[in-house]
N, C-alpha and C positions, 0 to 999 in steps of 0.2 A: 511180638507185632508181626503181622503178615507182611510179606515182601511186596513191593510194587510189581504189578503185572498189568500189561495191556494187551488185549486182543480184540479185534473187531467183533461186534455183537453178532454179525452175520458173516462168518469167514467162508465165503463161497469159494469152491475150487474152480478150476479153469472152466470157462463157458464152453459147453459142447455144441452150441447151436450152429447149424449150417446157415450161412448167410449168402445173399446174392447182391452183387454190386448194382446200385441204382445209377450212380454218376460219380465222376471225379471232379465235376465242376463245382465251384463254390467252396472248395477246400484248398488251403494253401499253408505250407510250412514256412514260417518267417523266422529270421534271427532276432534274438532279444539280448538283453544285457547279460554280461558274464558268460557269453558263449552259449546261452540256453536257447533251445528251439521252442517255438510256439505254434499251435495249430489255429489258424484263422478260419472261421466258419462264417460264410455269408448267410444272410437271412433267407435267401432263396433256397439254399440247401436244406434248411430246417423246414421251410414251407413244403418243398417237394417231398421230403421224407415223410412228413406227417400226412399229407394228402394221399400218398401211395400206401402208407400203412393202414389208414382208415379204409381205403378201397379193399386192400388185401384181406384184412380181418373181417370185412363184411361179406366176403365171397368165398374165402378159402379156409381150410382147417389144417391142423398139423397132421402129419402122416400117422403118428402114434394114436391120435384120437380116432381116425378113420379105421385103423387096424382093430381098435377095441370094439367098434361097432361090428366089424366083420366077425370078430371072435364070438359075439353073441349068436350070430347065425350058425356058427360051426359048433356051438356048445350043445351037446345032447341034453344037458340039464337045464338049459334055458327054456322058459315057458313059451308056448305059442304066441302069447301076447308080447313077451319080450322080443321075440323074433320079428313080429309084425312091426313093432315100433322101430327096432333097429334097421329093418329094411326100408321103412319110410324115411328115416333120417339119412340113410345113405343115398336114397333117390333124391332127397332134398339137397344134399351136398353136391350131387352131380349137376342138378339144375342151377344151383347158386354159382357153381364154378364157371358157368358161362359168362359171368360178369354183368348180368342184367338185373336179375332178381336177387336181392340180398337174402342170406340164409334165414333171417328172422325179421318179422315186421317191426319189432322193437329194436331199432338199430342203435339204441343205447346212448348213454352218456360217454363222451370221449374222455378218456383218462390217460394222461401222459406222465410217467414218472421218469425222470432223467437224472443222471449223475455226470457232472462236468469236471473233467480233469483240471489240475491246477494251471496248466499252460494252454488252456483253450481260450481263445479270444473271439469275440463276436462284435459286430458293428452296431447292433441295436438291441432292443429288449427281446430276448429269446422267446418269452411267453407270447409276444405279439405275433412273431413269425409262425410259431406253432399254431396259435389260434387261427391265423389266416389259412393254414393248411387244413385245419378242421372245417373251417367255413367252406373252403373250395370243394372239399370232398362231399360234404352234406348237401350243398346247393347244386352240385353238378351230377351226383349219382342218384339212384332211385332209393334214397334213404328217407328216414322219417324225422321230423323235427319234434323232439320230446321235451325240450327245456323250457321252463316257465319262469319268467322274470317277475319278482314281487314288486308290485306298484305301491300297494299299501300292505299292512299286515294281513288283510283279508282278500285283497284283489291281486290277480296276477294275469299275465298275458304270455302266450307262446312267443318266443323270440323270433321264430320264423327262419332260423338258420342252424339250430341245434347248439348254438353257443349260449352260455359260456361252457368251456371245457374245464376239466380239473387238471391243472398243470402244476407239477411240483418238481423243482430243479434243486438238487443238492450238490454240494461240493464233494468231489472224489479226490481224496488226498493220498490214496494208496500208492506206494512206490511202483513205478512201471505204468501207471495209468495217466501220466501227466498229459499225454497227447491224445486222449480218448474221451469221447462224449458218448455215453451209452444211454439207451432208452428201453422202456417197456411201454408199449401201446396197448390199451384195452378199450373195448366197447362194452359197457356194462348195462344190460337191460334192466328194467325195473323189477322183473320177476326174480332174477338171481340176486340183484342188489338187496331186495327185501328179505332175503334169506341169510343175511349177515347178522350175527347176534353176539352180544357181549354179556357174559355172566360174571358177576363178582362173587367168587367162591372163597374158601378157606383151606387151610392145610388138611382138613378132614377129607378133602377130595383126593389127596395124594396117597391112595392105596389101590391096588388092582381091582378089588371087588367094587368099591364105591365108584371108582372111575368108570368102569364098564356099565354100571347102572346109570350113571349120569349120561354117558355117551349114548346109550340106547334111548333114553328118554328124549334127549335133544334131537337125535337123528329122526326119531319117529315124528317129532313135532314139525319137521321140515315139510312133510307132505310132498305132493307132486306138482305144485303150482309153478315151480321154477324149471320145469322141463328136464327131468332125469332121462337117462342115467347121468349122475352127477360126478364131477371131480370134487371130492369132499376134503375140506381142510379143518383141522383142529389145532389151535395154538394154546398151550398151557403156560401161563406166566407172562412176564413182560414188565419192564420198568415203569410202564404207564398203561392205562387202558387203551389209549390210541395206538401205542406201539403194538399191542396185542392184536387189535383189530386189523391194522395195516399188514401185519405179518400173515394173518389168515388170508387176506385178499391175495397177497403175493404167493402164498403157498398153493392156493387153489389154481393159480396160473402156472405152476411148476417153476416159478422163479427162484425158489429156495431149495430146489432139488439137490444142489451141489453142497449143501451144508454137511459138516461132519456128522457121524452117527453116534458119537459119544461126547459127553460133557467133560469139562475140566474145571479146576478151581478158578480159572480166569473168568468164568461166567459167560461164555459165548453160547449162542443157541445151537441146537442140534436136532436132527431128525431121529425119531424113535421108530425104526423100521419094523420092529417086532410088534409094537402096538398098532401100527398101520395095518399090518396083516390081520391082527385080531379083530380090529374094527371092520375091515373089509369083509371078513367072514361073517361078522354079525349082520352087516347090511344085507347079505345074501340069504339070511335066514328070516328076514322080516316078512317076506311074502308080498311086499308092495311092488317090487320089480320095476321094470322100465315103464312106470305109469299105470299099468292095468293088471298087475299081479305077476309074480315070478321072482327071479333071482337078481336081476340087474338093476337095483336101485342106484348103485354107484359103479362107475368104472374103476375107480381107485381112491385111495385115501392118503392124505399127508398129515402127519402129526409132528408138530414142532414144539420143543420144550425150550423156554426162555428163562433167564434169571428173574427174580421177583423181590419185592420188599417183603419182609417177614410177616407183615400184617395184611398183605394183599395178595390175592391169587386171581388175577383176571384170566378168563378163559374165553376164547373167541371161536366161532364157527362160521365158515363161509363155504360157498359152492361156486363152481363154474358149471354152467348148464350145457345143454346140447349145442347151443351156439357158443362154442368154446373159443371166444374171440380175443386173442392176444398175440402179439408178436414182439420179439426183441429187435433192436436196431443199434447201430453204432456208427459214429463218424470218426475216422482215423486219418492219418496222413495218406492212406491209400485210397480214400474215397468215402462215399456214403453207402452204407450197407443195411439191408433189411432181411429179417429172417425169411428163409425160403419155405413158404407154406406149400401144401400139396395141391397142385393144379390138375391132378388126374385121379379124382376120387372114384371114377367109374371102374377102375380095376379092382375095387374092393367089393363090387356087386357080384352075386352069383351069376353064372352064365345065363341061366334062365330063371328069372326071379319069381314068376308066378306058376308056371306049369309044373315045375319040380315040386314046389311047395304044396300043390294040390294033393300030391300023393301022401302028404302028412296030415291031411285034414282029419280033424277029430271033433267036429261040431262047430258051433258058431264062434268059438274062441280061437280057432286055428289060424294059421297064417295062410291057409289055402285061399286061392283067388275066389272060389265060389262059396266061401264059408260065411260071408257076411249076409245079414238079413237086409233085403232091399226095402227101403222106406220111401214111399211117394209122398213128398211134402206138398203136392198140389191138390191133395184131397182136403175136404173139410177137417178142421181141427179135431172134432170128436172121433173121426175115423182114424186119424193118425194116432191119437192117444189109445184107441182100442187095439190097434196093431202092436204098438209098443208094449201094451199091458200083457201080451201073450208071452213075452220073453223075459228071462231072468236077468239080473244084474250080471255084468261082465260080457253080455252078448255084444258082439261086434255088429254094427249096422252100417249100411251104405245109404247115404241120404241124397235124394235128387229132388230138386224143386226150389221154391222160394224161401228165403230166410231173411229176417230183419236183423240188422247189425246195430247194436247200441251198447255203450259202455258207461263209465262212471258219470260223466257230466250229463249225458243224455238221461240216465236213470234219475239223477237228481232233478232234472227239469220235469220229467213225467211225474215224479212224486209231488213236486210243487203243484202240478196241474190237478192231481187227485186230491191233494190236501185242500185245494181251493174250491172243491166241489165239482171239478170237471170230470169228463168221461175218459176212460182208458182208450187210447188211440186204437182204431179198428185193426191197424196193421199188427199190433202186438197181440190181438186176439186171434187173428187168422193165421199167423206164421210163428215158427220157432224164433227165438231171439239168440243171436250169436254175440258173445261178448268179445269184441275185437276192434282194432283200429288199424287201417291199412297203411303201408308205406306208399311212396309215390308210385303212380302207374306209369310203366314204361310206354313209350310211343308204340302204338299198334297192338297193345295187349289190353284185355278187359280189366285187368287188376294188377296192382302191385302186390308184393309179399303181404300175406293176409292171414297170419296164424292167430290162434286164440289168446286172450289175455286171462289173467287170474280170476277165477270165478268167485272166490271168497269175498272180494271187495263188493260184490253185489248182493251178498246174503241178506242184508237187512231190508232189502226191497221186496223180497220174494213173496212173503205172506200177503202184503198189501196188494201187490200186483196181481197175484193169482186170485185173490178174493174179488178183484175187479175184472177177472176174466182174461188177463194177459200173462205173458211169460209162462205158459203152460208147458212148453218145452224149451229148455235152456241148453245152450251149447257153449262150452268154454273148456278151460284146462284146470286141473287140480282138484283137491278135495274140498268139501264144503261142510258147513256147520250143521248142528242138529236143527237149527231154524229151518233150513231148506228141506231136510228129510221130513220134518213135521208138516210143513206146508204142502209138500207133494202128496203126502198121505191124506191130508185133509181135503185137498182140492182136486186130486187126481192128476198131478203133474209129473214131469220127468226132468232129470238133469242128465244130459249126455256129455261124456268127456271126449273132447277132441284131443288128438295127439299134440302135445306141446313141442314145438320145434320145427316141423317141416313147413314153414310159411311159404317158401318158394314153390314147393311142390303143390300145395293147395292152390296157389295162384295160377300156376301153369296148367295143372291137370283137372282141377275141380271147379274153379270159379269161372263161370262163363259170361256173366254180365254183372255190372255194378251200376246202381243209380242212386242218386241222392234223394232222400225222402224229406228230411227236416233238419233245421238248425245248421245251415251251411257255414255260419260264422264260427262253428266249433272245429273246423278243419277235420282232422282224422277222427275227432270225437263226435262228429255229426252222426245222424241216424241214416243208415243206408239200407237199400234192399239189394240182395244179391241172388243170382240164380246159380245153383250148384249142381254138379253131376258126380255121383259116386263119391261123395264127401265122407271120409271114414270117421267113425265115432264109436263109443262104447256106452252102454247103459250103465250109469254109475249109481243114480238114485232113481227108484221107481215109485209107482203110485201106491205101493203096499207098505211103505215104510222101510224098505231095504236100502242100505247104502254100502257099496263095495268097500269104501274106506272105513267103515265103522269098526272101531276097536283097534285100528292100526297105531294109535298113539298110546296104547296100554303097554307098559313095560312087562314083558313076559319071559324074555330069554335069559336075563341075568338077574338072579335072585340072590342077594347077599345076606349075610347074617350080622346081627348086632354084635358088637365087641363083647367077648366073654361067653358067647353061646357056642 
């Protein structure tokens, strides 16, 4: 008989996070029975911590993430498109750090994971105080309300304050943690949340050849819709499917970095650093790059191995995107502490960002300032299409003129109009359509953060809309299906890929005017008209049936052999 052993499933080593003190108020050590000490936490301390955390993760990034972006600029093996994306993301970080425009227009679902020590006392329901902090942040800052409340199974309404938040509070019974309340705050946008996957596999996956085939297949299926370069996480195993998925989310946030790197018979989880390096190398050979071709599809990879039931092998994949929004926090007898995110991203920019890069220009795909093809969107649509038709896929373009903004619900309404025998609105015939939804507009500015949303959600509309003369030029982020390639070839249309991630930079530097066109009741999902100047994009799908992302989901780098051969 095996002896009794107990070890925490996630035996994390000492937390290396650098914290900053927010306040000492609302925290008090009191005497309890048997000479024990208790930490009394006021609701206001939880509210303040939450509100500040949401503010910080909406505007600031970790130093390590910023350094990884700079590394792309300094890497001679990085493609010109890699460098262009990394440079734009760094510029976006600088603008966002001003505290006005959030780094991404999808300011996310607020997720709070907490561990409460055995001797922590509070005066009321902690979840309520945390929710109030979420409410205060989203209603006072230039963030976006993305949460929909179900009224019936089929009908729903935006809650108007980004509540409810996902709040999970667990007991922390580890010795030495009695007087500590620890937290992980995350803001998870729809794009990266939609790239969390669970696969129910078998032991047949547990060999190096099959594992790498599987990994390559799943990584390729991610596409670029969630704004790479990614922080990628794989978790293999788990005592349940939900544990596997949750571990992948935590791993993508670097929350499990302090796990041991070897397993024992006690059954705890561990990091496989060797496999992490192999998978990172694989991602850099895919050719997808930081959205438009190159090396940097991923910044880094985390691989976690967990125990499992012998008849079950859950495998989870998750990413943290260019809006790498999370922060740790803790409340101790010394006060309320929040992870110190980097408030000076400008130091990671090259001294001269455009002039120096001009010297590296090697055609329309370079990072040089003069390398983009200028496209005047104020011309008639046939002339714009004729100009785009001169250039191959991967060409970087700079757009100036009028664009119509419409996304999911607006597309559904236009489809209803067409299905009922109505005409395609003239504005979709005359102008490109940008799939996006803005965050709140700061006072004195023409636009709030206004980056692209995932193009693939609109794929089913393209053939019908282009047949009716609309959506001839589409602007969004990520790869698209064959439906779109076929429609563009049939009707002479184009899909332009916008850089996913730099929503603050687009708002400050490129969007000069925003006006409401239709459906004001839809809020950020309404149809807008915007005026843009030097808006960066790439030709992804052209009018000849070419698609930059075609073939990127085909497994080609890891070819295994059948057993016995």
